[in-house]
Structures are given as structure tokens and as C-alpha cells.
C-alpha positions in Angstrom: -44.4 -86.2 -74.2 -42.3 -85.6 -71.1 -39.3 -87.3 -72.7 -39.3 -84.8 -75.6 -39.4 -81.9 -73.3 -36.5 -83.3 -71.3 -34.4 -83.8 -74.5 -34.9 -80.1 -75.5 -33.5 -78.9 -72.2 -30.5 -81.3 -72.3 -29.4 -79.9 -75.6 -29.2 -76.3 -74.4 -26.0 -74.3 -75.0 -25.0 -70.9 -73.6 -25.5 -68.0 -75.9 -21.8 -67.1 -75.9 -21.0 -70.7 -77.1 -23.5 -70.4 -79.9 -22.3 -67.0 -81.0 -18.6 -67.8 -81.0 -18.8 -71.2 -82.6 -17.4 -71.5 -86.1 -20.1 -72.1 -88.8 -20.5 -75.5 -90.2 -19.1 -76.1 -93.7 -21.3 -77.4 -96.5 -19.5 -80.7 -96.5 -20.0 -81.2 -92.7 -23.7 -80.4 -93.1 -24.1 -82.8 -96.0 -22.3 -85.6 -94.0 -24.6 -85.0 -91.0 -27.7 -85.1 -93.2 -26.5 -88.3 -94.9 -25.9 -90.0 -91.6 -29.3 -88.9 -90.3 -31.0 -90.2 -93.5 -29.1 -93.5 -93.3 -30.0 -94.0 -89.6 -33.7 -93.2 -90.3 -33.8 -95.7 -93.2 -32.2 -98.4 -91.0 -34.9 -97.9 -88.4 -37.7 -98.0 -91.0 -36.3 -101.2 -92.4 -36.1 -102.8 -89.0 -39.7 -101.8 -88.3 -40.8 -103.2 -91.6 -39.0 -106.5 -90.9 -40.5 -106.7 -87.4 -44.0 -106.1 -88.6 -43.5 -108.5 -91.5 -42.4 -111.2 -89.1 -45.5 -110.8 -86.9 -47.7 -111.3 -90.0 -46.2 -114.7 -90.7 -47.5 -116.2 -87.4 
């Protein structure tokens, strides 16, 4: 639980930086979401393979 709290504070930005940043385009947002989904699926597949290997022995 401590680790989650630490990550929240490391991702902080100043208000001025947030207010003056250009908005993300739809294409950029879609690319980020596709990467996030691809990474999550890779992790899920790795977990399934690992748990499947344990069941064989």
C-alpha cells in the first residue's frame, strides 16, 4: 500500500504546467490506450503461463 501512495506523489505536476499543456489529440489518446491494453494482455498471458507451468509439476 505504501508503494501506491509513493507513485501518486512522484507523478505530481505543477498547476501551471497542467494548465498550459496542449490537449492530447484523439490519435495520441488511442495510441496510449492501445499500448496500455497490449501491455496488460502481455502481463496476463505471462501470469497464465507461469501458473500453468506450476500445475504440471
